[in-house]
N, C-alpha and C positions, 0 to 999 in steps of 0.2 A: 965791619960785620960781613961775614960770609953770606952770599945770597946767590940764588939761581933764578933764571928767567922761567917763569911759569908759562905753560902753553896749553891752550884749549885745542885738543886734537879733533874732537868730534862733538857735534851738537844735534840732538834729536828733539824735534818739536811735534807735539800733537795738540791741536785745537787751542793754540795760543793766539788770542786776538784774531786777526784775519788770516792766520796761517793754519790751514787744515792739517798739513803734515809736511815736514822737511827733515831731511837727513843730510847734514853738512859736514864736510871734512875740510879743515882749515890748514893754511900754510903757517909755518913757524914765524914768518915775517909779517908782512902787511896783507890784510884781507879787505878787499874793497867791495862794497855793495852799491850798485848803481841802478837807478830807476827813477821814474817820475814820483811826485809826491803822492802819499797815501797808498803806496803799493805794498808796504810791509817792511821796508828797510829798517826803520827805527824799531819795529817790533822784534826783529832778530837781535839787535843790540840789547833791547829790553829783556829778552829771554836770557841772554848771557848775564846781565845785571841781576836778574831774579835768582839765578843759581848761586850767586855770591851773597846776596842780602836777604833772600827769602821773601822778597817783595818786589813789586814793579817800581821802576823809576818814574813812570808816567801815569799810572793808574792810581786812583784814590783808594779803591777797595780790591781785595783779592778776587772776589767773585766776578768783577768786571773784566778780568783778563781771559775768562773762559770764552771761547768762540761762540758766537750767537747760535742758540738752539742746540748746543752740544751739552752732554751731561758732565763732562770733565775735561781737564787739560793735564798734560804731562810734559815735563822738560827733563832731559837727561844730558849731562855733560861729562865727557871723558877728558881728563886733564893729565898733563905731565907736570908734576909738582915736586921739585927738588929730586928729580930722577925717579920718582915713584908714581905709578898710575893711580889716579884718584877718580872715582866715578860718583857723581852726585845726581840724585833724582829728586824732583819735586812733583808731587801729584796733588790735585785739588778737584773735588767734585762739587756739583751744585748743592748747596746747603750742607756741605761737609767740611770738616777741618782740614787744614793743609798738612801734608805729610812730607817731611824732608829726610832723605836717607843718604848716608855716606857709606859706600861699599856694601849696600844692601841693608845696613842697620839704621833704624830710625833714631833720630835725635829725640831725647827727652825734653830738651829745651832748645829752642831755635837760637838762642844767644850763644850756644856752644859752637855753632857753625860760623859765626861772624869772625872774619879774619883769616879763615882757611884759604879762601880764594880771593885775594885782594883785587879790586877793580876800580878804575876811575872812569866815569862817563862824563863827557862834555856834550851838552845838548842846548838847543834853543831855549829850553825851559830854565836854563841857568840865569836868564834875565831876572828871575825872582830873587836871586842873590843880591842884586842891586836894588831893585824897586820894591821887593816884597817886604813883609814884616820881619821882626827879629827872629821869629821862629825859623825862617829859612837859613839864616846865618848860624843859629844854634845847631841846626841839623848838619850843617857843613862841619862844624867843630866835632860834633858827636860822631859823625860818620868816619872822619879821619882818625880821631883818637881811639875809638872803640875797636877798630880793626887790629890795632897793635897793643892794646892795653885792656886786659880782661878785668882788672880791678876797677878801672874807670867805668866800663860797661856795667858791671855789677852794681857799683855805687849809683850810677845814673838810673838804673831800673828801680833800685830800692828807694831812691829819692823820689822818683815819680809816683810810686805807690804810696809813700808816706804823705806826700802833698795831697794826693787824691783822698786819703783817709782824713787828713786835717780839714780839707774842704768839705767833706761829708759831715764832719762834726760841726762845722760852722753852719752849714745849711740846716742842720737839725737842731740848731740853737743849744748845743751841749755846752755846759759851763764848768764842768768838773776840771779843776786845774791839774789834777793828777793824770787824767787821761791825756790832756794836752802835753804834759811834760813827757809822757811815754813816747808819744808820736814825734814830738819836736826833738827829742834826743836823737832819733834816727835821722831826722831831717838835718840836724846840725852836723852829725858825723859824716853823712854822705855828701852834703853840700861842700864841706871842707875839701873832700877828695876831688870832687868835680871842679871846684874853683881852682885848686892848685894845678890840676892837669890842664885846664883850659888856659890859665895864665902862662904856664910853661910852653904850651903849644903855640900860642900867639907870638911869643917871644922868638921861638925857633922858626916859625913859619913865615914871619914877615919878611926877613931878608931873602928867602927863597922866592916868595911872591914878587918882591921888588925886582929881582933878577929877571924873571920871566916877563914882567910887564915891560921892562926896558928892552928886552930882546925883541919884543913884538912892536912896541910903539916908538922905540928910540929913547934917548936920554932927555928929551925936552919936556916930559911930563912926570914930575916926581909924585910918587904914591906912597902910602903907608897905611897901616892897620892899627887900631887901638881896641883893646879889650874893655868892654863896658860891663860892669857888674856891681850890684849892690854890695857884694862882699869885698869889693876893693877898699871900702872905707870902714865897714863895721862887720862884726862877727854875726853868724846866722842867728844864734840864740838872742842876741840883742835886737836884731831886726824883728824877729817873731814876737818878742815881748813888747817892743815899742809899738807894734802895729796890730796887736791882737784886737783891740776895740774897733779899729778902722776896718780890719778884715771882717769882723762880725757884722759890721754895718753894710759893707759892700757885698759880702757873701762868698769870698774866696781869699786865698793867700796872695797878697800883693807884692811881697818881697821875697827874693831868693834867686838861686841860679837858674830857675825856670824862666826868668825874665832877662837873662844875659843877652848881650848883643856884641857884634863887632862893628866898629865905626870904620867905614871905608872912605879913605881920604884921597883926594887929588889935590896936591899942594896942601893948603890949609882949609880946603873946602870939602864939603860932603859930596861924594861922587853921586849919590842918589838924587841930589838936588841940582848939581851943576854939570854933570857929565853928558857929553853928546852921545848919540846912539853908537857911533864907532868906538868911543872911549869906553862906554859901558860894556860893549861886546869884548873889547880887548881886556878889560878888567876881569870879566868872568872867565875868559880863556886863561889868563895868567893865574887866577885863583885855582882853577882845576889842574893846570900843569904843575903848579906848586904843590897841590895835593898829591899828584903822582910822585914827585921828587921826594916829598916828605915821607911818604909810605915806603918808597924805594930805599931811603936811608934808614928807616926805622924797623923794617921787616926783613926776614931772610929770603923772601920770595918777591920778585919784581911783579908789580901788578899788571893786569891787562889794561890797555888803554882803548876806550871806546869813543870815537869821534863822530858825532851825529850832526851833519850839515853845518860845519863850523865856519865856512867861508862866507856865508850870507851877510850882507850889510857891512862888508869890510872893503877898504880901498885896496888897490893892486899891491901897493907897497907892504901893507900889513899881511895880506895873503902870502906874499913871497916870504916874509919873515917867519910866519907860522910854519910854512912848508919847510924852511930851513931848520926850525926848532924840532919838529916832530920827525924829521928825517935823520936826526942824530942817533948814534948807536947807544945812547943812554936809555932809550925806550926798547921794550921787548916786543911782544906780539901786539899788533895794532889792528883794530877793526874800524873802518871808516866808511861813512855813507856820503853820497853826493848825487845830485842830479846832473852834474857837469863832469864828464869824464876827463876833461882837460886837467882839472886839479888832481885827480887820482893818478893819471899818467905821469904828471909832474913829480908827485911823491914817489911813485914806483921807480922812476928814473933816477932819483937821488939815493935810494936805499939799496944797501947790499942785502944779500939773502933772497930767499924765494918769496913769491907772492901769489895770490889767487884773487881773481876778480869774478864776482857773481852778478848776474842780472836778476832783479826782483820785479815780478809782474803779478799783480793781484794775489799776493800771498805765496806765490810759487817762486822758487829760487833755483837757478842752475848756473854752473860754472861756464864762463865765456873765455877765460884766459887763465893759464897755469904757468908759473915761472915767467918766461918771456914769450911763450909760443901760444898762438891761438888754437883753440880746440875745434 
């Protein structure tokens, strides 16, 4: 597949979290954000993520990203995407709906935007991929697949709405079999698409993930992934029919792809039960780097890579191996935060191309190094 490296040229931020205002111009290669904790480094990465997914990576609600005591927030990104300038703007006011515009034109549906600006973020929050509920691992699958497959995203949205409708019918003690048949037909059709895409994804994704885990941890720790789904054994319409009375008693739909999961294995054991802190960190890093490679292979545009404080709780050998991995030319534009400049200088020293380093203090950001010369 022909592809081109996407680049974020400029980022303008107004009232986003602790950042009152920032106008940042980025290098094509690696962009480093250095500063103490809670200064705003992660918020800059989160703003980049928001422009791609129309939501925050770290915040639970949209309103919570607006700077305290301010009436609105705005993000604007100017990209070079496949040789064409793309400008995306997100604006959100207190008590108002979110507006996303591409080249000044508002999207009618936010799902139309997903996949335009592919991005992968690696964060300390990724710990939830290991220790968290199945919802976290479903979100991983959905995030990766939906960026390159509009049919999947459409089926996923329709499935979710149909499940909500069926649950509402159950809560209201509706018993008309014809009504259930209408809703369950949509559930069956969309579940089949979701299940097929997820099964194909896990099959393709697993060897990529295994490669990255080995690159970071060495060959002493065998790992694998397994797709867990009710639909692995039975069709959706059979599950709905067999569990209708049980669902009525419990109050919601208990079977379906909304309960899917990925089993994360270290040898023959569950990583979430047996993995050490360092192994779990390595596992999540490998999952995210595999996500990048999967998207790179599946899409015509190379994603942006956002690395937020990735070296914490890792031994020196694994840190060195990660630096070797992310310094390779398979990655395009990289944004990386750290409190330790030594790691950042090490990465810059290994990479070809230009770089830029920013100091972040109390939500303010300024360039301290461009290319290889101090400013």
